[in-house]
N, C-alpha and C positions, 0 to 999 in steps of 0.2 A: 504494500500500500504506500503510495507516494503522497507526501504531504506538501501542500503548496502554500506559500506565504504570499499573500497579495498585499502590495503596498499601494496606498492611495495618498495623493497629495491634493489638498483642496485650498482654495483661496476664497475668502468671503470678501466681497467688495461693497463698501458703503460709501456713498457720496453725499456731501453736504454742499448745496448750492446756496449762495447768499449774495446780496448786493455788495459791490466793491466798497471796502471801508478804508478810511484813513486813520491810522497807517495801515497799509495792506499786510498786516501780520497777525491780527487777532491777539491772542494771549501770550504766546510763546514762540520764539524762534530758536531752533537748535542749529548752531553754526559749526560746520565742519572745519577741520584744521586747514584745508586747502580750498575752502569755499570761495566763490567769485567775490564775495564781500566778506571782510573780516568783522570781528566784534566792534572795532572802533568805527568802521563805516556804518555798521548797523546802529551804533549809538548816535552818530550824527543824524542818520535818517529819522530815527524815532524822536530825537530831541527837536528836530525841525517840525515834524508833523504833530507830535504830542509831547510837549516839554514836560519833563519831570514825571512821566507816567510809567517809564520802564527802567529796569535795572539790568546791567550786564553782570552775569555771574560766570567767572572763568572756572573751568573744571578740569580735573585730571582724568582723561579718557583717551584711548588709543586713536579715535577718529574725531571726537568732538572737542572744540576749543572752548566754546562758551555757550551759555543759554541767555537769551534776552527775554526777560519775563516782566509781565505787568506787575507793578508794585502793589496794586490792590490785592493780588493773590497772596503776596508775601505777608500781608497784614492778617490773612485768614489762617494760614498754615505756616509753621516755622520753615525758614528757608532750606535747611538741611533735609528735612522730611520731604518737602515739595520737589526739590532737585532730585532726590533719590527716586521718587515715584516717576518723575518725568523720564529720567535716564533708564529706569528699569525697562520701559517699553521703547522709548525713543532711541536709546543706545543700541537696540537690536536691529533697527532699520537704517540708522544713520551710517553714511560712509564719509570719508574725509573731504569729499568735494561737494557735499550736499548742504543746502539750507532747508530745514524742515520747519514748516509753519504748523502750529498745533493750537487747538482750542481745548480748554479744560473747563469743566463745570464742577463747581464745588458747592455742596450743600452741607451746611452745618446743622446738626440735630442737637437740640438742647432739651433736657428733661430735668425738672427739679421737683423735689418734694418739700412741702411745708407742713409744719405742725399746726393743727387746728385747735 
C-alpha cells in the first residue's frame, strides 16, 4: 500500500479600497533597508503633509530599517509592544527594497467593577 502526501498551498486575498488620503500612508509605513525612500525622506514627506503626527522608529531587523507610525497609536499601546506586533507579521513579508503601507485598528476594552 502506497501512501501519498498531498501538499497544498493557498493564498487568501483581501483588498481594501478607499479614497486617496493625505498623507498617502495611513497608519504605518515599514521601510526596507534599500527602499526607494529612506526613513528621513519619509519623515520629510509626513512632516510636510501632516506635521507632528508621525514618529520614525528605527529597528534592528535583517530587511527593515525603520517603521513610520502614527503617534496617536503610540498613545494607545506602548511603543515596544506595538512595534513587536507590527514586525511579527510585517517582518515576514517585508524585503529590503520594499515600503509597506499598513492600516491597524485598535480597540481598547475596559471593564470595571464598583462596590454598591
